[in-house]
PDB file as gemmi writes it, atoms N, CA and C in Angstrom:
CRYST1    1.000    1.000    1.000  90.00  90.00  90.00 P 1                      
ATOM      1  N   UNK A   1      43.881  97.751 154.722  1.00  0.00           N  
ATOM      2  CA  UNK A   1      44.928  98.121 154.453  1.00  0.00           C  
ATOM      3  C   UNK A   1      45.173  99.418 155.670  1.00  0.00           C  
ATOM      4  N   UNK A   2      46.228  99.554 156.422  1.00  0.00           N  
ATOM      5  CA  UNK A   2      46.345 100.771 157.170  1.00  0.00           C  
ATOM      6  C   UNK A   2      47.136 101.710 156.339  1.00  0.00           C  
ATOM      7  N   UNK A   3      46.807 102.953 156.456  1.00  0.00           N  
ATOM      8  CA  UNK A   3      47.298 104.134 155.715  1.00  0.00           C  
ATOM      9  C   UNK A   3      47.457 105.081 156.552  1.00  0.00           C  
ATOM     10  N   UNK A   4      48.420 106.070 156.045  1.00  0.00           N  
ATOM     11  CA  UNK A   4      48.727 107.259 156.727  1.00  0.00           C  
ATOM     12  C   UNK A   4      48.989 108.657 155.738  1.00  0.00           C  
ATOM     13  N   UNK A   5      48.754 109.796 156.399  1.00  0.00           N  
ATOM     14  CA  UNK A   5      48.541 110.756 155.576  1.00  0.00           C  
ATOM     15  C   UNK A   5      50.021 111.671 155.604  1.00  0.00           C  
ATOM     16  N   UNK A   6      51.005 110.817 155.942  1.00  0.00           N  
ATOM     17  CA  UNK A   6      52.627 111.773 156.046  1.00  0.00           C  
ATOM     18  C   UNK A   6      53.086 112.331 154.660  1.00  0.00           C  
ATOM     19  N   UNK A   7      52.434 111.900 153.758  1.00  0.00           N  
ATOM     20  CA  UNK A   7      52.915 112.725 152.397  1.00  0.00           C  
ATOM     21  C   UNK A   7      51.754 113.249 151.918  1.00  0.00           C  
ATOM     22  N   UNK A   8      51.859 113.970 150.543  1.00  0.00           N  
ATOM     23  CA  UNK A   8      50.496 114.589 149.910  1.00  0.00           C  
ATOM     24  C   UNK A   8      49.656 113.669 149.507  1.00  0.00           C  
ATOM     25  N   UNK A   9      50.207 112.419 149.186  1.00  0.00           N  
ATOM     26  CA  UNK A   9      49.385 111.382 148.631  1.00  0.00           C  
ATOM     27  C   UNK A   9      49.118 110.423 149.929  1.00  0.00           C  
ATOM     28  N   UNK A  10      48.133 109.509 150.038  1.00  0.00           N  
ATOM     29  CA  UNK A  10      47.893 108.763 151.088  1.00  0.00           C  
ATOM     30  C   UNK A  10      48.970 107.625 150.746  1.00  0.00           C  
ATOM     31  N   UNK A  11      49.702 107.151 151.817  1.00  0.00           N  
ATOM     32  CA  UNK A  11      50.819 106.136 151.612  1.00  0.00           C  
ATOM     33  C   UNK A  11      50.365 105.159 152.465  1.00  0.00           C  
ATOM     34  N   UNK A  12      50.484 103.834 151.694  1.00  0.00           N  
ATOM     35  CA  UNK A  12      50.279 102.600 152.463  1.00  0.00           C  
ATOM     36  C   UNK A  12      51.149 102.596 153.649  1.00  0.00           C  
ATOM     37  N   UNK A  13      50.773 102.094 154.890  1.00  0.00           N  
ATOM     38  CA  UNK A  13      51.731 102.118 156.096  1.00  0.00           C  
ATOM     39  C   UNK A  13      52.858 101.110 155.850  1.00  0.00           C  
ATOM     40  N   UNK A  14      52.607 100.157 155.141  1.00  0.00           N  
ATOM     41  CA  UNK A  14      53.875  99.215 154.811  1.00  0.00           C  
ATOM     42  C   UNK A  14      55.049  99.850 153.982  1.00  0.00           C  
ATOM     43  N   UNK A  15      54.729 100.839 153.203  1.00  0.00           N  
ATOM     44  CA  UNK A  15      55.655 101.567 152.450  1.00  0.00           C  
ATOM     45  C   UNK A  15      56.176 102.867 153.179  1.00  0.00           C  
ATOM     46  N   UNK A  16      55.542 103.035 154.485  1.00  0.00           N  
ATOM     47  CA  UNK A  16      56.176 104.304 155.051  1.00  0.00           C  
ATOM     48  C   UNK A  16      57.475 103.881 155.779  1.00  0.00           C  
ATOM     49  N   UNK A  17      58.568 104.926 155.573  1.00  0.00           N  
ATOM     50  CA  UNK A  17      59.821 104.586 155.945  1.00  0.00           C  
ATOM     51  C   UNK A  17      59.928 104.086 157.460  1.00  0.00           C  
ATOM     52  N   UNK A  18      59.380 104.738 158.479  1.00  0.00           N  
ATOM     53  CA  UNK A  18      59.498 104.318 159.895  1.00  0.00           C  
ATOM     54  C   UNK A  18      58.993 103.097 160.038  1.00  0.00           C  
ATOM     55  N   UNK A  19      58.024 102.601 159.023  1.00  0.00           N  
ATOM     56  CA  UNK A  19      57.585 101.072 159.345  1.00  0.00           C  
ATOM     57  C   UNK A  19      58.492 100.030 158.755  1.00  0.00           C  
ATOM     58  N   UNK A  20      59.191 100.500 157.862  1.00  0.00           N  
ATOM     59  CA  UNK A  20      60.335  99.676 157.128  1.00  0.00           C  
ATOM     60  C   UNK A  20      61.457  99.736 158.095  1.00  0.00           C  
ATOM     61  N   UNK A  21      61.863 100.724 158.739  1.00  0.00           N  
ATOM     62  CA  UNK A  21      62.975 100.782 159.730  1.00  0.00           C  
ATOM     63  C   UNK A  21      62.865  99.958 160.769  1.00  0.00           C  
ATOM     64  N   UNK A  22      61.428 100.044 161.385  1.00  0.00           N  
ATOM     65  CA  UNK A  22      61.114  99.223 162.640  1.00  0.00           C  
ATOM     66  C   UNK A  22      61.316  97.650 162.199  1.00  0.00           C  
ATOM     67  N   UNK A  23      60.637  97.543 161.056  1.00  0.00           N  
ATOM     68  CA  UNK A  23      60.765  95.890 160.825  1.00  0.00           C  
ATOM     69  C   UNK A  23      62.175  95.550 160.633  1.00  0.00           C  
ATOM     70  N   UNK A  24      62.962  96.418 160.073  1.00  0.00           N  
ATOM     71  CA  UNK A  24      64.625  96.005 160.022  1.00  0.00           C  
ATOM     72  C   UNK A  24      65.140  95.978 161.212  1.00  0.00           C  
ATOM     73  N   UNK A  25      64.767  96.762 162.234  1.00  0.00           N  
ATOM     74  CA  UNK A  25      65.269  96.829 163.543  1.00  0.00           C  
ATOM     75  C   UNK A  25      64.872  95.672 164.203  1.00  0.00           C  
ATOM     76  N   UNK A  26      63.762  94.988 164.271  1.00  0.00           N  
ATOM     77  CA  UNK A  26      63.050  93.895 164.800  1.00  0.00           C  
ATOM     78  C   UNK A  26      63.940  92.654 164.204  1.00  0.00           C  
ATOM     79  N   UNK A  27      64.191  92.666 163.245  1.00  0.00           N  
ATOM     80  CA  UNK A  27      64.642  91.674 162.480  1.00  0.00           C  
ATOM     81  C   UNK A  27      66.164  91.394 162.878  1.00  0.00           C  
ATOM     82  N   UNK A  28      66.825  92.518 163.399  1.00  0.00           N  
ATOM     83  CA  UNK A  28      68.311  92.719 163.816  1.00  0.00           C  
ATOM     84  C   UNK A  28      68.268  92.337 165.369  1.00  0.00           C  
ATOM     85  N   UNK A  29      67.240  92.230 166.082  1.00  0.00           N  
ATOM     86  CA  UNK A  29      67.192  92.017 167.497  1.00  0.00           C  
ATOM     87  C   UNK A  29      67.014  90.581 168.099  1.00  0.00           C  
ATOM     88  N   UNK A  30      67.473  90.505 169.259  1.00  0.00           N  
ATOM     89  CA  UNK A  30      66.993  89.194 169.583  1.00  0.00           C  
ATOM     90  C   UNK A  30      65.738  89.191 170.628  1.00  0.00           C  
ATOM     91  N   UNK A  31      65.076  88.088 170.866  1.00  0.00           N  
ATOM     92  CA  UNK A  31      63.592  88.188 171.533  1.00  0.00           C  
ATOM     93  C   UNK A  31      64.277  88.592 172.917  1.00  0.00           C  
ATOM     94  N   UNK A  32      65.445  88.572 173.585  1.00  0.00           N  
ATOM     95  CA  UNK A  32      65.698  89.227 174.843  1.00  0.00           C  
ATOM     96  C   UNK A  32      65.892  90.736 174.616  1.00  0.00           C  
ATOM     97  N   UNK A  33      66.369  91.207 173.700  1.00  0.00           N  
ATOM     98  CA  UNK A  33      66.493  92.732 173.435  1.00  0.00           C  
ATOM     99  C   UNK A  33      65.189  93.293 173.300  1.00  0.00           C  
ATOM    100  N   UNK A  34      64.134  92.620 172.595  1.00  0.00           N  
ATOM    101  CA  UNK A  34      62.762  93.027 172.549  1.00  0.00           C  
ATOM    102  C   UNK A  34      62.174  93.219 174.083  1.00  0.00           C  
ATOM    103  N   UNK A  35      62.098  91.943 174.949  1.00  0.00           N  
ATOM    104  CA  UNK A  35      61.827  91.966 176.052  1.00  0.00           C  
ATOM    105  C   UNK A  35      62.409  93.068 176.882  1.00  0.00           C  
ATOM    106  N   UNK A  36      63.885  93.281 176.828  1.00  0.00           N  
ATOM    107  CA  UNK A  36      64.146  94.628 177.500  1.00  0.00           C  
ATOM    108  C   UNK A  36      63.502  95.872 176.922  1.00  0.00           C  
ATOM    109  N   UNK A  37      63.334  95.963 175.462  1.00  0.00           N  
ATOM    110  CA  UNK A  37      62.848  97.326 174.986  1.00  0.00           C  
ATOM    111  C   UNK A  37      61.565  97.546 175.598  1.00  0.00           C  
ATOM    112  N   UNK A  38      60.695  96.326 176.002  1.00  0.00           N  
ATOM    113  CA  UNK A  38      59.242  96.577 176.209  1.00  0.00           C  
ATOM    114  C   UNK A  38      59.209  96.830 177.776  1.00  0.00           C  
ATOM    115  N   UNK A  39      60.266  96.460 178.509  1.00  0.00           N  
ATOM    116  CA  UNK A  39      60.042  96.352 180.003  1.00  0.00           C  
ATOM    117  C   UNK A  39      61.064  97.001 180.667  1.00  0.00           C  
ATOM    118  N   UNK A  40      62.358  96.714 180.789  1.00  0.00           N  
ATOM    119  CA  UNK A  40      63.468  97.392 181.597  1.00  0.00           C  
ATOM    120  C   UNK A  40      63.634  98.759 181.075  1.00  0.00           C  
ATOM    121  N   UNK A  41      63.806  98.795 179.654  1.00  0.00           N  
ATOM    122  CA  UNK A  41      64.143 100.177 179.146  1.00  0.00           C  
ATOM    123  C   UNK A  41      63.270 101.203 179.439  1.00  0.00           C  
ATOM    124  N   UNK A  42      61.889 101.192 179.184  1.00  0.00           N  
ATOM    125  CA  UNK A  42      60.844 102.059 179.620  1.00  0.00           C  
ATOM    126  C   UNK A  42      60.707 102.570 181.021  1.00  0.00           C  
ATOM    127  N   UNK A  43      61.016 101.600 181.895  1.00  0.00           N  
ATOM    128  CA  UNK A  43      60.996 101.687 183.414  1.00  0.00           C  
ATOM    129  C   UNK A  43      62.075 102.637 183.642  1.00  0.00           C  
ATOM    130  N   UNK A  44      63.235 102.228 182.806  1.00  0.00           N  
ATOM    131  CA  UNK A  44      64.547 103.259 183.418  1.00  0.00           C  
ATOM    132  C   UNK A  44      64.246 104.680 182.693  1.00  0.00           C  
ATOM    133  N   UNK A  45      63.570 104.906 181.650  1.00  0.00           N  
ATOM    134  CA  UNK A  45      63.394 106.384 181.250  1.00  0.00           C  
ATOM    135  C   UNK A  45      62.444 107.092 181.954  1.00  0.00           C  
ATOM    136  N   UNK A  46      61.484 106.458 182.522  1.00  0.00           N  
ATOM    137  CA  UNK A  46      60.604 107.033 183.400  1.00  0.00           C  
ATOM    138  C   UNK A  46      61.095 106.989 184.937  1.00  0.00           C  
ATOM    139  N   UNK A  47      62.271 106.784 185.061  1.00  0.00           N  
ATOM    140  CA  UNK A  47      62.901 106.806 186.490  1.00  0.00           C  
ATOM    141  C   UNK A  47      62.110 105.928 187.435  1.00  0.00           C  
ATOM    142  N   UNK A  48      61.807 104.732 186.868  1.00  0.00           N  
ATOM    143  CA  UNK A  48      60.907 103.742 187.758  1.00  0.00           C  
ATOM    144  C   UNK A  48      61.918 102.351 187.867  1.00  0.00           C  
ATOM    145  N   UNK A  49      63.047 102.249 187.602  1.00  0.00           N  
ATOM    146  CA  UNK A  49      63.719 101.032 187.240  1.00  0.00           C  
ATOM    147  C   UNK A  49      63.970 100.411 188.812  1.00  0.00           C  
ATOM    148  N   UNK A  50      63.694 101.288 189.834  1.00  0.00           N  
ATOM    149  CA  UNK A  50      63.799 100.560 191.138  1.00  0.00           C  
ATOM    150  C   UNK A  50      62.415  99.904 191.429  1.00  0.00           C  
ATOM    151  N   UNK A  51      61.213 100.027 190.764  1.00  0.00           N  
ATOM    152  CA  UNK A  51      60.153  99.885 190.894  1.00  0.00           C  
ATOM    153  C   UNK A  51      59.518  99.000 190.081  1.00  0.00           C  
ATOM    154  N   UNK A  52      59.919  99.173 188.710  1.00  0.00           N  
ATOM    155  CA  UNK A  52      59.266  98.322 187.721  1.00  0.00           C  
ATOM    156  C   UNK A  52      60.162  98.043 186.613  1.00  0.00           C  
ATOM    157  N   UNK A  53      59.795  97.176 185.564  1.00  0.00           N  
ATOM    158  CA  UNK A  53      60.655  96.739 184.423  1.00  0.00           C  
ATOM    159  C   UNK A  53      61.397  95.413 184.667  1.00  0.00           C  
ATOM    160  N   UNK A  54      61.358  94.968 185.591  1.00  0.00           N  
ATOM    161  CA  UNK A  54      62.150  93.682 186.046  1.00  0.00           C  
ATOM    162  C   UNK A  54      60.986  92.704 186.759  1.00  0.00           C  
ATOM    163  N   UNK A  55      61.354  91.416 186.713  1.00  0.00           N  
ATOM    164  CA  UNK A  55      60.683  90.768 187.777  1.00  0.00           C  
ATOM    165  C   UNK A  55      61.710  90.197 188.803  1.00  0.00           C  
ATOM    166  N   UNK A  56      61.679  90.866 190.113  1.00  0.00           N  
ATOM    167  CA  UNK A  56      62.505  90.725 191.104  1.00  0.00           C  
ATOM    168  C   UNK A  56      61.527  90.940 192.417  1.00  0.00           C  
ATOM    169  N   UNK A  57      62.040  90.741 193.550  1.00  0.00           N  
ATOM    170  CA  UNK A  57      61.388  91.010 194.919  1.00  0.00           C  
ATOM    171  C   UNK A  57      61.350  92.490 194.990  1.00  0.00           C  
ATOM    172  N   UNK A  58      60.234  92.914 195.266  1.00  0.00           N  
ATOM    173  CA  UNK A  58      60.003  94.513 195.536  1.00  0.00           C  
ATOM    174  C   UNK A  58      59.757  95.445 194.249  1.00  0.00           C  
ATOM    175  N   UNK A  59      59.404  94.712 193.234  1.00  0.00           N  
ATOM    176  CA  UNK A  59      59.184  95.659 192.009  1.00  0.00           C  
ATOM    177  C   UNK A  59      57.645  95.022 191.586  1.00  0.00           C  
ATOM    178  N   UNK A  60      56.866  95.967 191.022  1.00  0.00           N  
ATOM    179  CA  UNK A  60      55.778  95.870 190.317  1.00  0.00           C  
ATOM    180  C   UNK A  60      55.701  94.777 189.231  1.00  0.00           C  
ATOM    181  N   UNK A  61      54.845  94.171 188.996  1.00  0.00           N  
ATOM    182  CA  UNK A  61      54.788  93.331 188.020  1.00  0.00           C  
ATOM    183  C   UNK A  61      53.503  93.211 187.312  1.00  0.00           C  
ATOM    184  N   UNK A  62      53.271  92.901 185.839  1.00  0.00           N  
ATOM    185  CA  UNK A  62      52.093  92.439 185.235  1.00  0.00           C  
ATOM    186  C   UNK A  62      52.765  91.397 184.476  1.00  0.00           C  
ATOM    187  N   UNK A  63      52.309  90.324 184.645  1.00  0.00           N  
ATOM    188  CA  UNK A  63      52.697  88.901 183.953  1.00  0.00           C  
ATOM    189  C   UNK A  63      51.819  88.493 183.060  1.00  0.00           C  
ATOM    190  N   UNK A  64      52.277  87.792 182.252  1.00  0.00           N  
ATOM    191  CA  UNK A  64      51.636  87.140 181.022  1.00  0.00           C  
ATOM    192  C   UNK A  64      52.074  85.820 180.860  1.00  0.00           C  
ATOM    193  N   UNK A  65      51.229  84.818 181.068  1.00  0.00           N  
ATOM    194  CA  UNK A  65      51.532  83.506 180.844  1.00  0.00           C  
ATOM    195  C   UNK A  65      51.282  83.080 179.317  1.00  0.00           C  
ATOM    196  N   UNK A  66      52.487  82.536 178.825  1.00  0.00           N  
ATOM    197  CA  UNK A  66      52.363  81.799 177.341  1.00  0.00           C  
ATOM    198  C   UNK A  66      52.666  80.461 177.269  1.00  0.00           C  
ATOM    199  N   UNK A  67      52.333  79.753 176.248  1.00  0.00           N  
ATOM    200  CA  UNK A  67      52.741  78.566 176.367  1.00  0.00           C  
ATOM    201  C   UNK A  67      54.158  78.152 175.766  1.00  0.00           C  
ATOM    202  N   UNK A  68      54.562  79.187 174.951  1.00  0.00           N  
ATOM    203  CA  UNK A  68      56.252  78.917 174.419  1.00  0.00           C  
ATOM    204  C   UNK A  68      56.895  80.087 175.101  1.00  0.00           C  
ATOM    205  N   UNK A  69      58.344  79.323 175.165  1.00  0.00           N  
ATOM    206  CA  UNK A  69      59.257  80.321 175.647  1.00  0.00           C  
ATOM    207  C   UNK A  69      59.451  81.655 174.714  1.00  0.00           C  
ATOM    208  N   UNK A  70      59.321  82.752 175.406  1.00  0.00           N  
ATOM    209  CA  UNK A  70      59.359  84.048 174.361  1.00  0.00           C  
ATOM    210  C   UNK A  70      60.722  84.105 173.861  1.00  0.00           C  
ATOM    211  N   UNK A  71      61.642  83.711 174.755  1.00  0.00           N  
ATOM    212  CA  UNK A  71      63.086  83.960 174.160  1.00  0.00           C  
ATOM    213  C   UNK A  71      63.253  83.125 172.978  1.00  0.00           C  
ATOM    214  N   UNK A  72      62.686  82.036 172.663  1.00  0.00           N  
ATOM    215  CA  UNK A  72      62.716  81.243 171.430  1.00  0.00           C  
ATOM    216  C   UNK A  72      61.968  81.720 170.359  1.00  0.00           C  
ATOM    217  N   UNK A  73      60.484  82.129 170.874  1.00  0.00           N  
ATOM    218  CA  UNK A  73      59.604  82.829 169.623  1.00  0.00           C  
ATOM    219  C   UNK A  73      59.002  83.829 170.375  1.00  0.00           C  
ATOM    220  N   UNK A  74      59.575  85.211 170.323  1.00  0.00           N  
ATOM    221  CA  UNK A  74      59.156  86.323 170.749  1.00  0.00           C  
ATOM    222  C   UNK A  74      57.671  86.608 170.306  1.00  0.00           C  
ATOM    223  N   UNK A  75      57.213  86.201 169.215  1.00  0.00           N  
ATOM    224  CA  UNK A  75      55.650  86.162 168.665  1.00  0.00           C  
ATOM    225  C   UNK A  75      54.548  85.623 169.743  1.00  0.00           C  
ATOM    226  N   UNK A  76      54.989  84.761 170.536  1.00  0.00           N  
ATOM    227  CA  UNK A  76      54.300  84.057 171.627  1.00  0.00           C  
ATOM    228  C   UNK A  76      53.760  85.177 172.475  1.00  0.00           C  
ATOM    229  N   UNK A  77      54.255  86.282 172.591  1.00  0.00           N  
ATOM    230  CA  UNK A  77      53.812  87.364 173.411  1.00  0.00           C  
ATOM    231  C   UNK A  77      53.241  88.348 172.718  1.00  0.00           C  
TER     232      UNK A  77                                                      
END                                                                             
């Protein structure tokens, strides 16, 4: 079990508020939202949107091949 020391007592990570908030946000998102959050949005934040964050000619890309369409099952990635 993961633990964190954010309080005086040791708190199991699953009970830690940001972990609960993160889980709630993920349940509210679509797989496409998640793909943007881990690709396009960070590139934009780093000022690299012309070079990375999307799959198109002229951009950098690290690709992962999976057997399932991640837009149908985001856990595939």
